[in-house]
C-alpha positions in Angstrom: 0.0 0.0 0.0 1.6 3.3 -1.0 2.0 6.0 1.7 -1.1 8.3 1.9 0.5 11.4 0.5 2.1 9.5 -2.4 -1.2 7.7 -3.1 -3.2 11.0 -3.1 -0.6 12.6 -5.5 -0.6 9.6 -7.8 -4.4 9.4 -8.1 -4.7 13.2 -8.6 -2.3 12.8 -11.6 -4.1 9.8 -13.0 -7.6 11.0 -12.5 -7.1 14.7 -12.6 -9.1 17.2 -10.7 -12.6 16.6 -12.1 -14.5 19.7 -13.0 -18.1 18.8 -12.9 -20.4 20.3 -15.5 -23.4 21.7 -13.7 -26.1 21.9 -16.4 -29.7 22.9 -16.9 -31.4 19.5 -16.8 -32.3 17.9 -20.1 -34.4 15.5 -18.0 -37.4 17.4 -16.5 -38.1 17.3 -12.8 -41.5 15.8 -13.4 -42.5 13.4 -16.2 -45.1 15.9 -17.2 -44.8 19.7 -16.7 -46.9 22.0 -18.6 -48.4 25.5 -18.8 -52.1 26.1 -19.9 -53.0 28.4 -22.7 -56.8 28.1 -22.4 -57.5 31.8 -22.1 -56.2 32.2 -25.7 -56.2 28.8 -27.3 -59.9 28.2 -26.5 -61.5 31.5 -25.5 -60.3 33.4 -28.5 -60.7 30.5 -31.0 -63.6 32.1 -32.9 -61.9 35.5 -33.1 -58.5 34.0 -34.2 -60.2 32.1 -37.0 -60.8 35.4 -38.7 -57.3 36.7 -38.1 -54.7 34.2 -39.1 -51.8 36.7 -38.9 -52.5 37.4 -35.3 -53.0 33.7 -34.6 -49.5 32.9 -36.1 -47.8 35.6 -34.1 -49.6 34.8 -30.8 -49.0 31.0 -31.0 -45.3 31.6 -31.8 -44.7 34.1 -29.0 -46.6 32.3 -26.3 -45.3 28.8 -27.0 -41.7 30.1 -27.2 -41.7 31.4 -23.7 -43.4 28.3 -22.3 -40.7 26.1 -23.9 -38.0 28.4 -22.4 -39.3 27.5 -18.9 -38.4 23.9 -19.5 -41.9 22.6 -19.9 -42.4 19.2 -21.5 -45.9 20.0 -22.8 -48.1 22.9 -23.6 -51.8 22.6 -22.8 -53.9 23.6 -25.8 -57.7 23.9 -25.2 -58.9 24.6 -28.7 -62.2 22.8 -29.4 -62.1 19.7 -31.6 -64.9 20.8 -33.9 -64.1 20.9 -37.6 -64.4 24.7 -37.8 -61.7 25.3 -35.2 -59.2 22.8 -36.7 -57.1 25.6 -38.4 -56.6 27.2 -35.0 -55.7 24.0 -33.3 -53.2 23.1 -36.0 -51.5 26.4 -35.7 -51.0 25.9 -31.9 -49.6 22.4 -32.6 -47.2 23.6 -35.3 -45.8 26.2 -32.8 -45.4 23.5 -30.1 -43.5 21.2 -32.5 -41.3 24.0 -33.7 -40.2 24.6 -30.1 -39.7 20.9 -29.2 -42.8 20.6 -27.0 -45.3 17.7 -26.7 -49.0 18.7 -26.6 -51.6 18.2 -23.9 -54.7 18.3 -26.1 -57.2 19.8 -23.6 -60.1 20.7 -25.8 -63.6 19.3 -26.0 -66.6 19.3 -28.3 -68.2 22.7 -28.2 -71.6 21.1 -27.8 -70.7 19.4 -24.5 -70.8 22.8 -22.6 -72.6 24.6 -25.5 -69.6 26.9 -26.3 -69.8 29.2 -29.3 -73.6 28.7 -29.5 -73.2 25.0 -30.4 -76.2 22.7 -29.8 -75.8 20.2 -26.9 -74.5 16.7 -27.6 -75.1 13.3 -25.8 -72.6 11.0 -24.3 -72.9 8.6 -27.2 -72.3 11.4 -29.7 -69.3 12.5 -27.7 -67.7 9.1 -27.8 -68.3 8.7 -31.6 -67.0 12.1 -32.4 -63.8 11.7 -30.3 -62.9 8.4 -32.0 -63.5 9.8 -35.4 -61.5 13.0 -34.7 -58.4 11.0 -33.7 -58.6 8.7 -36.6 -59.1 11.5 -39.2 -56.2 13.6 -37.9 -53.3 11.3 -37.2 -50.7 14.0 -38.2 -51.8 16.2 -35.3 -50.3 13.7 -32.8 -46.9 12.6 -31.7 -45.8 9.8 -29.4 -45.6 11.3 -25.9 -48.6 13.7 -26.3 -51.4 13.7 -23.8 -55.0 13.8 -24.8 -58.2 14.7 -22.9 -61.5 14.2 -24.6 -63.6 15.7 -21.8 -61.7 17.8 -19.3 -63.9 18.8 -16.3 -66.6 16.6 -17.9 -68.9 17.4 -15.0 -69.4 20.9 -16.4 -71.5 19.7 -19.4 -73.5 16.9 -20.9 -76.0 15.4 -18.4 -74.6 17.6 -15.6 -72.5 17.4 -12.5 -72.9 13.9 -11.0 -72.8 15.3 -7.5 -76.1 17.1 -8.3 -77.7 14.6 -10.7 -76.8 11.6 -8.5 -75.6 9.7 -11.6 -72.3 8.6 -10.1 -72.4 5.2 -11.9 -73.3 6.7 -15.3 -70.5 9.3 -15.0 -67.9 6.6 -14.1 -69.1 4.4 -17.0 -68.8 7.3 -19.5 -65.3 8.2 -18.4 -64.2 4.5 -18.7 -65.9 4.0 -22.1 -64.2 7.2 -23.4 -60.8 6.1 -22.1 -61.1 2.7 -23.8 -62.4 4.3 -27.0 -59.4 6.8 -27.1 -56.9 4.0 -26.5 -58.3 2.0 -29.4 -58.4 5.0 -31.7 -54.7 5.9 -31.0 -53.7 2.3 -31.4 -55.4 2.3 -34.8 -53.1 5.2 -36.0 -50.0 3.7 -34.3 -49.5 6.6 -31.9 -48.5 6.2 -28.2 -50.5 9.0 -26.6 -51.5 9.2 -22.9 -55.3 9.2 -22.6 -55.7 9.1 -18.8 -56.0 12.8 -18.6 -59.7 13.8 -18.1 -59.1 16.2 -15.3 -61.8 17.0 -12.8 -62.5 19.3 -9.8 -61.2 17.9 -6.6 -64.7 17.4 -5.0 -65.8 15.5 -8.1 -62.7 13.3 -7.9 -63.6 12.5 -4.3 -67.0 11.3 -5.5 -66.1 9.6 -8.7 -62.5 8.2 -8.4 -62.7 5.1 -6.2 -59.9 2.6 -6.6 -61.7 0.5 -9.1 -62.5 3.4 -11.4 -59.0 4.8 -11.1 -57.5 1.5 -12.1 -59.9 1.3 -15.1 -58.7 4.8 -16.2 -55.0 3.8 -16.3 -54.2 4.3 -12.6 -54.0 8.1 -12.9 -56.2 10.7 -11.3 -56.0 14.3 -12.7 -57.1 17.0 -10.5 -57.9 20.7 -11.2 -57.3 22.1 -7.7 -57.0 25.5 -6.1 -56.4 25.9 -2.4 -55.3 28.6 0.1 -51.9 27.3 1.2 -49.0 25.4 -0.4 -49.2 23.0 2.6 -52.9 22.2 1.8 -52.1 21.6 -1.9 -49.3 19.1 -1.0 -51.4 17.3 1.6 -54.3 17.0 -0.9 -52.1 15.4 -3.5 -51.2 12.7 -0.9 -54.8 12.3 0.1 -56.0 11.8 -3.5 -53.3 9.2 -4.0 -54.2 7.3 -0.9 -58.0 7.6 -1.6 -57.8 6.4 -5.3 -54.7 4.2 -5.2 -53.4 6.0 -8.3 -50.7 8.4 -9.3 -51.7 12.1 -9.2 -51.3 14.8 -11.8 -52.4 18.4 -11.1 -54.2 19.3 -14.2 -54.7 22.9 -13.0 -53.2 24.8 -10.1 -52.0 28.3 -9.5 -52.4 31.5 -7.4 -53.9 33.8 -6.7 -57.5 33.0 -7.0 -58.9 36.1 -5.2 -61.8 34.3 -3.5 -59.3 31.7 -2.1 -56.0 33.5 -1.8 -57.0 37.1 -1.8 -55.1 39.6 -3.9 -51.4 39.0 -4.3 -48.6 41.2 -5.7 -45.9 39.7 -7.8 -43.6 38.9 -4.8 -46.4 37.2 -2.9 -47.4 35.1 -6.0 -43.8 34.1 -6.5 -43.4 33.1 -2.8 -46.6 31.1 -2.8 -45.6 29.3 -6.0 -42.0 28.6 -4.8 -43.2 27.1 -1.5 -45.8 25.0 -3.4 -43.3 23.6 -5.9 -40.7 22.9 -3.2 -43.2 20.8 -1.3 -44.5 19.1 -4.4 -41.0 18.3 -5.6 -40.6 16.0 -2.6 -44.1 14.3 -2.9 -43.6 10.8 -4.4 -47.3 10.6 -5.4 -47.1 13.4 -8.0 -46.3 12.5 -11.6 -46.7 15.9 -13.0 -48.5 19.2 -13.1 -49.8 22.0 -15.4 -49.8 25.6 -14.3 -52.9 27.6 -14.9 -52.3 29.9 -16.8 -49.7 31.5 -19.1 -51.6 34.8 -19.8 -55.0 36.1 -18.8 -56.6 35.9 -15.4 -55.3 36.4 -11.8 -52.9 33.5 -11.8 -51.1 34.4 -15.0 -47.3 34.0 -15.3 -47.0 36.7 -17.9 -48.8 40.0 -18.1 -51.3 40.7 -20.9 -48.5 42.5 -22.7 -46.3 39.5 -22.5 -43.9 40.7 -19.8 -42.8 37.9 -17.4 -43.8 38.2 -13.8 -41.5 37.2 -11.0 -43.2 33.8 -10.8 -41.7 32.9 -14.1 -38.3 32.7 -12.6 -39.6 30.4 -9.8 -41.3 28.0 -12.3 -38.2 27.9 -14.4 -36.0 26.9 -11.4 -38.1 23.8 -11.0 -38.9 23.0 -14.6 -35.2 23.4 -15.6 -33.3 22.4 -12.5 -29.5 22.2 -12.3 -28.1 18.8 -12.9 -24.8 16.9 -12.3 -23.5 14.8 -15.2 -21.3 12.2 -13.4 -20.0 8.6 -13.3 -20.1 5.8 -10.8 -16.9 3.7 -10.9 -15.0 1.0 -9.1 -11.6 1.7 -7.4 -10.1 0.5 -10.6 -11.9 3.0 -12.7 -14.5 0.6 -14.3 -18.0 2.0 -14.7 -20.8 0.5 -12.5 -24.0 0.1 -14.4 -27.4 0.3 -12.6 -26.1 2.0 -9.5 -28.8 4.1 -7.8 -28.1 7.7 -7.1 -30.8 9.3 -4.9 -31.5 12.5 -3.1 -34.4 13.6 -0.9 -36.2 14.6 -4.1 -34.9 12.5 -7.0 -33.6 9.1 -7.9 -31.7 8.1 -11.0 -29.8 5.0 -12.2 -26.4 4.9 -13.8 -26.3 3.8 -17.4 -23.6 2.8 -19.9 -20.1 3.0 -18.3 -21.7 4.2 -15.0 -22.8 7.5 -16.4 -25.7 9.3 -14.7 -27.6 12.6 -14.9 -28.9 13.9 -11.6 -31.2 16.9 -11.4 -31.2 18.8 -8.1 -32.6 22.0 -6.6 -30.3 22.8 -3.8 -26.6 22.4 -2.9 -27.7 21.3 0.6 -29.1 18.0 -0.7 -27.2 14.8 0.0 -26.8 12.0 -2.6 -26.9 8.4 -1.5 -25.1 6.1 -4.0 -25.6 2.3 -3.9 -25.1 -0.7 -6.1 -25.5 -4.5 -5.4 -22.2 -5.8 -3.9 -20.8 -2.4 -3.1 -20.7 -0.3 0.0 -23.2 2.5 0.0 -21.9 6.1 0.2 -23.4 9.5 1.0 -22.0 12.5 -0.7 -23.2 16.1 -0.4 -24.4 17.6 -3.7 -22.0 20.5 -3.0 -19.1 18.1 -3.4 -20.6 16.4 -6.5 -20.8 19.8 -8.1 -16.9 19.9 -8.0 -16.1 16.2 -8.4 -18.8 13.9 -10.0 -16.6 10.8 -10.3 -18.1 8.5 -7.5 -15.9 5.6 -6.4 -17.7 2.6 -4.9 -15.8 -0.2 -3.1 -16.8 -3.9 -2.9 -18.5 -4.7 0.4 -15.4 -6.4 1.7 -12.9 -3.6 0.8 -10.7 -2.6 3.7 -11.5 0.4 5.8 -8.3 2.2 4.8 -9.2 2.2 1.1 -12.6 3.6 1.8 -11.2 6.3 4.1 -8.7 7.1 1.4 -11.4 7.7 -1.2 -13.2 10.1 1.1 -10.0 11.9 1.7 -9.5 12.1 -2.1 -13.0 13.5 -2.5 -12.2 16.2 0.1 -8.9 17.0 -1.5 -10.5 17.4 -5.0 -13.1 19.7 -3.5 -10.5 21.7 -1.6 -8.4 22.1 -4.8 -11.4 23.2 -6.8 -12.3 25.9 -4.3 -8.7 27.1 -3.6 
């Protein structure tokens, strides 16, 4: 065994002083992170049909800034009726141009009698949805999300809490889910269809465990509450009640009747505290912020200027990340090692490489692999030296101490 100082010196020459690349994460924090455009993509659909130049400029401008946040999807709520197809296509074109998947969050205008359309029945809704998907295969990409009837309780036969038709409402949602799955399979597109969001009180009435399982094991909630703590608690409660994974289909602040009036600092603070709590909640698969522009919760002003909340959302949608490697004491990569923090867990890939998003330097990473001794390393050290050496379980205590001294030495040299 070489003397400690000689050993340190030799390994510093051999391995060098690793300068870790701290990057904006190409892997999003959540599997699904979106911003909703309903105030424009749906509410102005009729007006924009008559003004294609404004439509093109609006979609380009709004989608570009949503993509810059680090969103994976943009929520587009344009109705599916034939007359609105040019508007929907323009929004989709803008999304693809900026590398975004789409959460199709429209509906048939007749369901809620938008734009003076006549009401439609459940049977008509099912048939029209399947036909729409099959006639427009070029609209969709693998990885898109599709809702046929968001907040379905707002139209058709009415809110099941008031009509008492809990069974009928459940059956319609399941029939629609199955019809959408079949339609997308027929056009060879892998699109997530378990996205019919509903008000939280409706979910408590409708989404029992059997229904949740039939709808793909996902419950999508449009949910506005007073405090970040309540929001996070409710996500856990919905998961326990339904047995499913949770997606927040809508959330945001301030809603004046719930949160009162907030200035930009207060909105940013509320949102930062909410996202910090949600980032640690293992029941949450994703979320969509309501809304980009228009209304009290907007991230951008009507003139397109970013509010302070934009910076907060971007810090979570585009977290910093460490691009590192897990290796043996001989420098061989360890595949399928687990690197986890309080908020994230990733697995090393080819040659032991890994990509770990993180939100704070105060986090501690635990690194483990079968047959190797587990290690804990502060993220603040991994920022400077991301080559993680794991020893076999029976490796001597001196070798393990030596590696920890080497980690410290590299960190000290990087900061001196």
